[in-house]
N, C-alpha and C positions, 0 to 999 in steps of 0.2 A: 527443345533441348537436343543437343547433338554431341555425340562422342567423337572426338577428333583423333587422338593419338594415345596409345597405351604402350608402356614399357614396364617390364618386370624382370626380376632375377631371383632364382632359388625359391620359386613359388610352385606349390603343387607338384605336378609331374615334371616340371622343368628345372634342371639343375643350373643352367646358365642364364645369360641375359637375352631377352627377346624383345622386339619392338614391332608394333603393328600401327601403321599410319592408315586409319580408316578413311581419311579424306581421299585416298587414292584407290579405294576399293568401291566397286559398283558404280563407277562414274558413267558407264554406258547404260546398263540394264537396271541399275538401282539395286542389284542383288550381288552378294558374294557368299561363298560357301566355306564353311569350316568343317573339315572332315579328317578322319584318322581312325585308327583301331580303337576298340572299346578300352577304356581305361588309360588312353594315351594322354589325356589332359585337355580335351576340347572344352569341357565345362569349366576348366580352370580359368579360361579366358574370361568367362562371365563372372566367376568368383572374384577375379582381380578387379574388374570394373566395379562390382558391387562393394567390394572391400574398400576401394579407394573413396567411393562416394559416401558409404554408410557405415564403414568400419564393421562389416559383417559379410557373410558368404551369401550365395545366391539361393540357398534353400530356406527352410523354415528357421525361425529364430532359435530353435533348440539344436540346430546343426552346429558342430564344433568348428571353431576357427583354427584349430590345430592343424587341419589339413592344408593350410596355406604354407606352412613351412615344408620345403621340399626335402624328401629323404636323400636326395642326391647332392644337397648343399654341403660345402666344406665347413669345417669347424669354425673358421674365421670368416666365412662368407655370410653376408647380410641378406636376409630376405626382404625385398622391397617392391613396391608398386608405385608407378607414376602415371597419372592420367591427365591429359589435356581435354577440356570439354567446354562447351558453350551453353550458358543458361541465362535467361532473361536478357539476351542481347549482349552479354559480356563474356570474355574469354577468361578461363581460370586454369590453373595447374595445381594438382594436389599430389603430394608424395607421402607415402605411409610405409611403416614397417610394423608387422604384427608382433605381439608378445609371444616368445617361444623359449624353449629350454635349449641351451647349448653347452658343450663340454667346457669345464673350467680350464683356463690357460695354465694354471698351476695346480697340481694335485689331481685327484680323481673326482668323479661326480659331475654334476651339472649345475649351472647357474641360470637364472632367469634373465633373458634379454628383454628390457622394457619396450613397450610400444612407443613409436615416434610418429610425428606428423607435421607437415608444413603446407601452407596454402598461399598461392600467389595470384594476383590479378594481372593478366597479360594485355598489353596494348595491341599485339598482333600474334599470329601463330609462331613466328620466328623471333619474337622480341626477347630481350634479356628480361627475366622475371623481376629482377631487382629485389627489394626487401619484401619479406613475407608479411602478409596481413595477419597471419596467425601461425604460431610455431610450436604449439603444444596440442596433444590429442584432444584435450577437453575443449580448448578454445576453437580448434579447427572444427570439431563436431558441432559446436554451438553456432559458428559462423555459417556452416553449410546448412544446418537444419533451419535456422531462423532467418537467414537473409538471402541465400543463394539458391538452394535446391527447391524447385517448385513442387516436388512430389516426395511423399514418404517412401520408405523402402518397400512397403507392401504395395503401394500404388505404382512404384517404379517397376516392380516385378509383374505387374498386370498390364502395363502399357508400353514399356520400353524393352525390358528383358523378360522373356517368357521362358523360364527354365523348365527342366523336366518335372512333370507332376504339377506344375502351376500354370500351364498354358491356358487352361479353360477356366481359371479362377474367376475372371470377370464375368464370363458367361454364366457360371454357376453361383455367383454372389447373390446374397439377399438384397432386397430393395434398400435397406439401410446401408449395407456395405457398398452397394453401387452408388448410392447418393454421396457417400464420403469421398469416393474416388472422383466422381464427376465434379464435386465442389472444388477439390484441389486443382483439377485440370482446367476448369472454366473460371476459376477465381470468384465463386459466388458465396464464399464463406460469410460475407457481410450480411446476407439474408438469414443465415443460420444464427448469427449473433443478434440480428434484429428480432428474430422469432424468440430466441431465449430471453432477450431483454423485455419484450412485450409480456411473455409468460411470467417472468420473474416479477415484473412490475404489477401485473394483475394479481399474482399470488400475494404479493406484499400488500396491495390495496385491499384484498379480501381479508387478509390477516389483520390489517389496521382497522377495517370495518368491524370485525368481530371484537377486537380489543376495545374499540370505541364503544360498541354496544355494551360490552361488559362493564365498562366504566360508567356509562349512563345508568344502567340498571343498578349498579352499586350506589351511585349517588341518589337514585330514586328511592332505594331502600333506606338510605340515611334520612332522606326527607320524611318518609313515612314513620320511621322510628321517632324522630324529633317531634313530629306532629302528634303522635300518640302520647308522648310524655306531656306535651302542652295541654292536650285535651283532658288528660287525667288531672292536671293541676287546676284548670279553670272549670272543670265539670261540664264540658260541652258535649255535643252529640258525636257518636262514632260511626254513623252510617256511611258517610262519604269515604271515611278512612277505610272501612271494611271493603267497600267497592274497589278502592285502589289496591288494597292488599290482594284481593282476588285476581286483579289484572297481573300482578307481579308473579303469580304462581305458574303461569304458562306463557313465556315470552320466547320468540324466535332468537336464533343466534345472532342474526343481523336485523336490526330494527329499521322499519321504514318511516318515512316522514309523517304519514297520517297517524300512525300509532303514537309517535312522539308528541305531535301537536294535540292529541286527545287528552294528554295529561295536563295541559296548561290551565284547565278550569279548576284543578285542585290547588294551584299554587297560592290563590288569594284567600282560600277558606280558613286556614289557621288564624290569620290576623283578624278576619271578620268575626270569628267565634270568640276571640279573646278581648275585644274592645270594651264591652260592658264591664267585664270583671276587672280590667285594668283601671277603668275610671273610678269605680267604687273603692277599690283598694288604695288608689292614690289619695282619695279624700280622707280615708281613715288614717293613713300615714301622716297626712298634714295635721289632723286634729291631735293625734298622739304626740306629734312633735311640739305643738304649741303648749300642751300641758306639761310636757317634760321640761321645756325651757323655763316656764314659770317656777316650777319646783326647784330647778337648779339655781335660779337667781336668788331665791330665798335662802337656800343653803349656803351659797357663797357669801351673802350679806352677813349671816350669823357667824360664819367662820371669820370674816374680816373683823367684826366687833370683838370676838374673843381674842384675836391676835393683838388688837389695839389695847385692850385692857391689860394684857400681860406686858406690853411695852410700857404702859404708864407706871405700873408697879416697879419695873426695873429703873426707869428714869428718876423716880422719887428717891430710891435708894442711892443712886449714883450722885444726885445733888447733895445729899447729906454728907457723903464721903468727901466730895470736893471741897466743901466749905470747912470741914475740919482741917484740911491741909493748907488753907489759904495764907496763914500767918508765916509759915516757913517759906512759902513761895515768895513772899514780899521781901524777906531778908536776902534770899538768893538774887532777887532782881537788883538790889542795891549793890551787891558785890560785883555783879556783872557790869554795871554802869561805871564803877570806879576803875575796874580793869581796862575797859575800853578807852577811858580818858588817858590812863597811864601808857597805854599801848601807843597812842599818837606821839607822846613825848619820847618814848623809848627809841623810836626809829631815828629821831634826830641825834640822840646820844650815840647810837651806833654809827651814824654817818660821820660825826666829829672824830670818833676814834679811828675810823677807816682813813680819813684824810691825814691824821697825825702819822699813821703808819706809812702812807704814801710819801710824805715829806721826808721821813727818815730814810726810806729806800732811795729817793732821788738824790739826797745828799751823799749817800754812800757811792752811788754810780758816778756822780760828778767828781768826787775825790779820786776815784780810780781812773777816770778819763784824764784828769790833770796830770797824774803821775806818769801816764804812758804817752803824753803828747811830746812833740819835739821842743827843744829849747826855744824861747825861754819859759814856755808855759808850764813845764814840768816842775818848776820851783815856786809857782804862785800858791798863796794860801787859799783855803776853802772860803768862798764868799758866803755871807749869811743873810744879806739883805737884798732887796730888789735892785737897789742902786749899784751895789758892788757886782751883782750878776750882769747888769746892762753894760758896765764898763768893760768887764772881761769879754763879753760877747763881741763888742766893737773891735777890740784888738785881734781877736781870732779871725773875724771877717776880713781885716786888712791883710793878714798873713795868707789866707786862702786866695785872695785876688792875686798876690804876687806869685804864688806857686802856679796858678792857672796860666799866667802869661808865659812863664818859662816852659811849661809843658807844651804850649802852642808852638814855640820855636823849635823844640826837639822832635816833634812828630814827623815832619817831612824828611829830616835827616835820617831818622831811624828806619823809615820805610825803604829808603835807598840802600841803607846798610843791609837790610833783610834780603833785598833782591840780589845783592852781591853774592851771598851764600848760595842762593838757588842757581845763579849763573855758573858758579864754580862746579857745582854738582853736575849740571847739564854738560859743561865742557868735558868733564871727566868721562861721563857716560857716552858722549859722542865719539871721543877718541877710542874708547873700548869697542863700540859698535863698528867703527871704521875698520879696526884690526880684524874683528870676527868675520865681517862680510868679505874682506879681502882674502882671508884664508879659505872661506867656503867657495869662492869663485875659483880659486886655484885648485881645490880638491875636485870640483865638478869637471873642470877641464881635463884633469888627470884621468878620471874615471871614463870620460867620453873617449879619450885616446885609447884606453885599454879595450873598449868595446868594438872599435873599428875592425880589427882582423876577424873577430868572431862573426860580426855582421856580414862581412864580405863572403866568408866561407859558406854561411847559410844561404845567401842569395845565389851562389853558384850551384849548390845542391838543389835548390828549388827549381832553377832553370832546367837542370838535367832530368829531374823527376817529371816535370810537366811535359817535357819532350817525349818521355817514354809513355806517358798516359795517352798520347794521341793514338797509339795502337791498341788501346784497351777495347774500344767499342767493336772494331773488326774482329778481335779475338773472341769477344763475348758472342757476337753473332755466329761465329764459326762454332762455338761451343753449343749454342742453341740448335744449329743445324745438326751437330753431332747427336744431341739428345733426341731430336726428331728422327734422325736416321736410326738410332738404336731402338726407338719405339717401333718404327716400321719394320725393322729387322726382327724384333721380338714377335710382332704380330705375324710376320711371314713364317717364322719358325713354328709358331703355334698352328697356323693354317696348314703348313707342310706336314706337321705331325698328324693332324687330323686327316689330311689327304692320304698320307701313307697308311694310316689305320684303315680308312675306307677301302683303299686298294687291296689291302690284305684280306678284307672281307669278300672281295669280288670272286675269288675262286670258289668259296663256299656257296655263293649265290649261283654261280654257273653250275656247280655240282648239283645243287638243289634242282635247277631247271632240267638238267640232264636226267636226274633221277625221276622227276615228275614225267618227263617225256617218255622215258623207257617204261614206266609204270602205266602211263596212258596208252602207249602203243600196245603193250601186252594186254591191257584190259580190253582195248578195242578189238584186237585179234581174237581174244577169247569170246568177246561178246558176239562177233560175227559168226564164229564157229558154232557157238551155242544157238544162235538164231537159225543157222542152216540146219542143225540137228533137229531143232524144234519144228522148223518148216517141213523137213523131210518126214518127220513122224506123222504129219497130217496129210501127206500126199496119197492120193488114191488113183488107181488105174482109170484111164479115160476121163479123168477130171483135170481140167487145165491147171497148170502150176500157177499160183498167184504171182510168181515173179516173172517167169518167162512165157507162160501161156501154153507150154507144150503139154500134149496129152500123154506123152510117154515120159517115164522117169528112169532112164537107164542107170544112173550112178548117184543115188541119193546119199546124203551124208549120214554116217553112222556114228554111234557113240552115245555117251550119257551127257546131257546138257546141264550146265550149272544155272539153275533158275534164279540164283541170287543176283546175277549180273542183270543190269537194267540200262535202258537208254538214258534215263535221267541221271543215273550215276556216271555214265560215260560223258554226258554233256557237262556235268558238274566238274569232272576231272579235266576235261578239255578247257573249261572256263578258268579253272585254277591254274592250268598250264599256261594259258594265255596271259593271265594276270602275273604269273611269275616271270614269264618272258618279257612282259611290258615293264615290270619292275626292274629286271636285269638291264633291259635296254635303257630305261630311264636313268638307272644308276651309272651305267657306262657313259651316257651322254653327260650326266652331271659331273663325273670325274674328269671327262675330257675338257669340259669348260673350266673346271678348277685347275687342271694341269696347265691349260693355256694361260689362265690368269696368274698362276704362280710363276710361269716363265716370264711373263711381262713384269711381274713384281721384282724378280731377282735381277732382271736386266736394269730396271729402274734403280735398284739398290746399288748395283755396281757403278752406275753413272753418277749417283748422288753421294758417293762415299767422300766425306769431307777430309779424311786423313786419320792419322793415328790418334786414338782417344787420349792416350797417356800424355803425348806431347801437347795436344790442345788444352787439356785440363791443367797441365803443369804451367803452360804459358799464361792462362787466365789466373791461376792461383798466384803466379809471380807478379803479374800486373796488379792484382788486388792487394798483395802485400806492399807493392810500391806505392799504391794509392794511399794506404794507411800511413806509410812513411812520409809521403808528401803532405798529408794532413798534419802530421806531427811537426814537420819542418816549418810549415806555414805558421802553425801556432807558436813555435819557438821563435821564429823570425819576428812575428808580431810582438811578442813579449820583449825581445831585445830592442827592437825599434822604439817601443813604448818607453823602455828604460833609458835609451839614449836621448830621447826627446825630453824626458824628465831632467837629465843632467844638463842639457842645453838651457832649459827653462831656469834651472837652479843657478847656473853660471850667470845668466843675464840678470836675474833678480838680485844676486849677490853684488854684482858690479854696480847696479843702480843704487842698492842700499849703501854701499861704501861711499859713493859720491855724495849721497844725501847726508850721512853722518859727518863727513868732512866739512860740508858747508855749515852744519850746526856748530861744530867745534870752533870754527873761525869766527862766527857771529858772537858766540858766548865770550870769547877772549876780548873782542872789541868792546863789548858792553862792560866788562869787568874794569878795563882801563878807564873808561869814562866815569864810573861811580867812584873809584878810588880818588881820582883827581878832584871831584866835587866835594867829598868829605874833608879832604886835606885843606881845601880852600876855605871851609866854613870856620876853622879855628877851634872846633869843639874836640873834646877828648874822644879818643877812638871808642871808649866804652859808653856810648850814648844810651844804650838800652838800660844799663844799671842806674844811671842818673834819672832816667824816666821812671823806673820802678820805684826808686826812693821817694821822688816827689809825689807820685801817686799814692804811696803808703802814708805820707804825711798828710795828704789831703783827706784821706779816709779818717785818720785819727782826729783831725780838726773838725770834720763834720760830725763825728760822734760827740766831741766836746760841746759843740753848738747845740746838739740835740739834748744833752743832759742839762745844759744851762737853761734851756727853754722849759724842760720838765720840772726842774727845781723851782723856777719862778712860778709856774702854773700851780704846783703843790702848795706854795705859800699862800697864794690867793684863795684856793679852795678851802684851806683850813680856816682862814679868817671869816669866810662866808658861812661855814658850818657853825662856828661859835655864835654868830649873830642869830641864826635860825633856831638854835637850841634855847637861847635866852627868851626868844619870842614865844616858843612852844611852852615853856614852863609857866610863863605869865598867862597864856591863853587857857591852859588846863588847870589853873589854880593850884599848882604845886609849888612849894617854897624852894625846893632844891631837887637835885638828882636823886638823893637818897629816898625822899618821899615817893618819888615815881617808882623806884625799884621795890619799895615795900607794898605798893598797891597792885603790882603785877601778879597774876595767877599763872600756875602751870597750865600748859595748853590742854592737857587731858581734863584737869579740874574745871577749867573755863568751859570746855565743851560739854561736860557732864551737867554743870549748873544750868547752862543755856537750854539743854535738851529737856531737863526737868520742868523748867518754867514754860517752855513752848508747849510741851505735852499737856500741862495743867490748863493753860489758857485755851487750847483747842478743845479739850474735853468739856470744860465749863461752858464755853460758848455754845457748843453743839447741844449740850444737855438743856440749856435754857431755851434754845430755839424750838426744840421738840416739845418741851413742856407748854410752851405758849401756843402751839398749833391748835386749830379749831377742833379737830377730832379728839385731842386730849382734853380740851376744856369741856367738851360735851360729856365725856366719860366721868369727869369730876363733879358733874351736876348731881344734886341730891335725888332727883326723880329717875335716874338711869337704872334699868333692869336688864340683866344679861339674858339673851334668848337661849332656847333648848336646841343646840346644834345637832345632837344625835337623832332627835325625832325628825328634823328637817332633812337630814342626810338619808334616812331610810325611805322617806317619801319620794325623794328624787331618784333613788335607785329603782323603786317600783315603777315609776313612770318611764325610766330608760329601758327597762325590760319589755314593757308593752310596745314602745316605739321600735325596738330591735326586731321583735317578732313580726310586726307589720311590714317593716322594711325588707326582711328576709323573704317573706312570702311574695312581695312585689318584685324583688330582684330575681328570684327564681323564675317567675313567669316571664319577666322581661328577657332573661338570659335564654330561656327555652324558645321564646319568640324570635330572638336574634339568631339562634341556631337554625330555626326553621327557615328564616329569611336567607341566611348564608347558604343553606343547603339548596334553596330555590335558585340563588344566584349562581352557584357552582353548576347546578343542573342545567340552567339556561345557557351558560357559557359552553359547557361540554356539548350540549345538543346543537348549538349553533356551529361549533367547529366540526362536529360529526356530520351534520347535513351538508356543510360546504365541502367536506372531503369526499363524501359519497357521490356528490354531483360531479366533482372533478374526475373521479375514478370511473364513472360510468362509461365514458368514451374509451378510456384505456382498456377496460375489460372487453368492450366490443372489439377493439383492435386485436387483443390477445386471442379471443375466440377465433377471429378471422385468421390470424397467423398460425394457430394450432390446427386449423382445418377442422374445427368442430362440426358436428352435424348442423346442417343449415347454412354453413359457410359457403360463400360464393367461390372459394378456391378449391373446395373438395379435396384438399390435401394440405399438409403443412407448408408454410411459406417457403422454407428452404428447399422443399421438394418441388413445389409448384414452379419455381423459377427455372428448374432443370428439365421440366417436362418437354418443352419445345426443343431444347438441345438434345435430349435423349431421343426424341422423335427424329431429329436430324441425323443422329448417329445411326439409328436403325434404317433411315432412308438411304444413308450412304453405304451401310453394310449389306442391305438386301440385294442390290445389283450384283455384288460379288458372290453372295450366297446363291442367288438364282442361277448365275452362270456356272458356278462350280457344281451345284446340285442338279443341274439340268432343269431348273424351274420347280423342283419338288418342294424345297423348304423356304420358309419365309419367317423372319423375326418380327415380332410385334410386342407392343407394350401391353401388359396385363394389369388389371386392378387387383388381382389376387394371386397368391401363390400358396403352395402347400405348407403354410406356416400360420401361426396365430399372431403374427406381428400386426400391429395396428396400421403402420404406414406401409402400404404395399403399392404405392403409386408408380414406383420404378421397377415393378416386377416385370419379368421377361417371359415370353412364350414363344415356342417354335411350332409353326403351323405346317403340317404335312399336306400340301396342296393335292397330292394324289388321292388322299382319303378324306380331305377336308376336315381333318381332326387336329387337335392341339396335342402335341407330344410333350411329356415331361423331359426336362433336361437330362435327368438321370437315366432315361430310357434310350438315349442316343448311343449308337455304337462308337467305337474308338475313332474311326475315320470321320463319322458324322460330327462327333464332338470336336474334332480337330478343325474341320473346315468351317464349322459354325463359329467357333472361337476365333479363327483367323479372320473371317469376314467381319466379325464384330470389332476386332482389333484394328483392321484396316479402315473401317468406317469411322471409328473413334479418332484415329490419327488424321483422317481427311477433314473431319469437322473441326478438330482442334487446330489444325493448321490454318483453316479458313476463319477461325474465330479470332477477331482482333483483340478481345480482352483476355483471352486465355493464354496457354503456353503452347509452343510449337514443338511437336515431337518429330525430330528429323532423323532419329536413329532407332532401329528396332532389331532385336535379336530373338530368334525362335530356335529353341533347343528341342530337336526331335519332333516326331509326329508324322513325318512323311511316310514312314514305313507302314502306317495304318491305311494308306490310300492305294487304290489300284492305279494302273497306268493312266487311264483316262482322267480320273479325278486329279491325279498329281499334275498332269499337263494343264488342267484348268486352274489349279492353285498357282502354278508357276506363272501362268499368264496374268493372273490377278496381281501377283506380287511384282511382276515386271512393270505393270502399269503405275506402280507407286513412284517410279523415277520421274514421272511428269511433274510431281509436286516437290521434287528435291529430296525425297526421303530415301534413305538407304536401309536395306533389310539384310541382315546376316543370318544365314541358315546353318544350323548344326545338324548334320544327318549322316547316317551310314549308307543311304541309298546310293548305289554306284552310278545309276543313270544320271544323277544330278551333276556329276563331274563333267559330263559331256554337254550339259545344258547351260552351266554357269561358268563364264570365263574367269572371273576373279575368284581366286581360292586361297584359303589359308590351310595348308596341309600340316597336320600334326604328325611328326615322325617319331615313333617310339624307339628308344634304344634301351636295351636291358640293363646296362651297367651305368650309363651316363645320364639317364633321364631323357625326356622328350625335347625336340627342337621344332621350330616353325620354318615352313617354307612358303613364301608368298609367291603366288602364281598370277600373272596377268597384269600386274601394275608396275 
């Protein structure tokens, strides 16, 4: 993982925008320094990185993110952070704003500015980011945490950014905490998941085994209960059952195979103990059933005889009653026969009357048809015989034939006369269409002539406007140059304003240096005077002066010495004076460079001035307005041209239509002349259609007359045949005349009533006689027949049924109990088979789980997730110890320990520090601040080296260390710096945040945080 570029604005101590390109820092030594006064905002840089990646600050989780909003930010200024970084071989850019309170734009009080975030994937460092892959804080956080960032925030703060108070966290971490960090770094989480999966499966297998054991015991208890009930019913021995119950009283939670198989001997005992009882009971049930069946048969036979005797009594009474009614039935039977004979003749009588009515109707219609027929038929008398009907029919047929011939001659002439009318209408319409098309063509030509001047005017305007638009693009480019010039000019004015402000501060800095110089000179003079007085106070005669060695002291210094003055204070004041002079010199040099740059910029602005802004903007605005006008002219011109084309098309269409209608008119006139000539030549009346209609009407009337003649002749024949059939029917039915027939007829209801009475009596008498002649009735009528005692036989059958029921109930109860025992045995055998199969399958799983958990006796001696990290942890320690030995002068060494001062079970990744000078192991908590710092640093460097070389893990290419160098003496600091410089060989860059002044002279690339009281801090990049 590598931090590439950081930009932020209005964040922490910084009121403006700052940018740090980390790819240009530490390119030589692998180191760069971040320094500045306390509280100036050095740690804000780390906060910005952590906030961009993890939406949090670089301290503990309970630290407030409110410190991200700069106190120097303007009301409308947005606080934001943008970070370019590389992770998992891919480049990304993230942009965030924190949630903060800002003044309301209207009214008083504050309003909440919501957090925002966007995330891009970059193809290269300078590429356009394109569309964001996430644009909401929630989705950005999920994308970073789940797919992009290889480390959590806590792990990031122990391997990449080591803030104040957290530098030694990895060194002081517990074994479990260290395991979690190493898992993320080396990508071994799969073994943690495997370990948990094995453990969970083993736990589930054990739970399943206990549940299976509980099920088997429950089923075994059911078997014992059912066996006990069966034994009580058949009266068998309970000794084996008692033994089984004793076994159930003390069973383990998980049953083994041998115990389960020991129960199989009991499964067959219930059936064996019950066989003799079942055999005896079955025979008793069979005997009772035979006796009951015999008693039941006797009872049913007696019951049948009693019912037959009752039936005989009823039949004899019914026979007597039927014979008493027999004479009346015979009278009814004769009336029915006479009615049915008369009914046959009555139908012929009705048929004759119907044909008489038909003949009368036919004559009436024939008379009407004669009266409506054309002459001479309308004066003919009504014919009454078949001969007169045939004669009239022949005359009508002759007249119909003559009319048909005349109609055949009129048909073609009438069709020609009908076409004449159609042609006259067509000629009239064609003439009218010709006139309308001619007028439309003339109107279209007139409208087209009126459009020509307007069309020409618009074409001229279009050419003029298009010519003016040729100068639009040069004018637009000049306007863009103007905007660019104005932006550069604005930036120049802002820079000049800042330069002027800094120049105004220069006299105060010079005054401060002069004040310090005067104070230092005064302090130095006083210090030397005091030193001379103190030295003189210790001079003795004949004893050499410690300064000049003289034995005589002719003019010793006199006075009272100020003992509060000291050499260290003098040195401190001189150092402060040197620092102030260096700062003044640096500021003067900086202002000189800014002055030279501003001179170059103003010269560039003078040379690049494009002209007056008002004239340029006015020219562009004028051309833009002309462009809109050109667009409108083109649209109007297109509409007019479209309208003109429509008039042209209309004129052409109208001319063609007029010519077509003219041709139609001429053709219609020619055909009218031809038809008129043809009708005149035929010699017929001009009203041919009226003649045709009259003849057609005569034909219809004659056809109706023929139809009525035929109907009348048919009615005469039908009536004659009906009279003959009636005479034959009277003779066949033995009736003398029609009146006798009518006297014999009955009403329909009366006839149906008599017939029903006779049929009912016949059916009842026949049924009665059949039943009386049956064998079982004849037997009952014998003199020796005696009726049996049905009540006594019924009581005997009931007693036998009760005996059978009791025997069957006892047998069914035992059989049901035996089936329950066998079902319990079957369930028990099925459950035990499944259980034994499952515990055999889970045995290997439990072995693997114990191995993965690192249980006692396991070959791993540690949990699997820890065991796979042991070699890598040893590699980290092996890589860290050379740094530690070099820094500590060979005194300290890091090693893995199997125990730590805690009661945690997993201590395989515990860490120990060995003091080689005393050959003792020291507690981490017992190390001094400096020792803790360089031990932690060595461990961090070793971890980075191993991770970089590890193909399957992540690469940590950036590291930031906040403070800690102040705890080291000069020699240790030099050794630490040498170790850090060696990191550049692996491509890693380390950023140091420190107050130690000597580091400024040792590290070329620096980020100086410059604090300003009223405007917030700014950054100065040195060396890149």
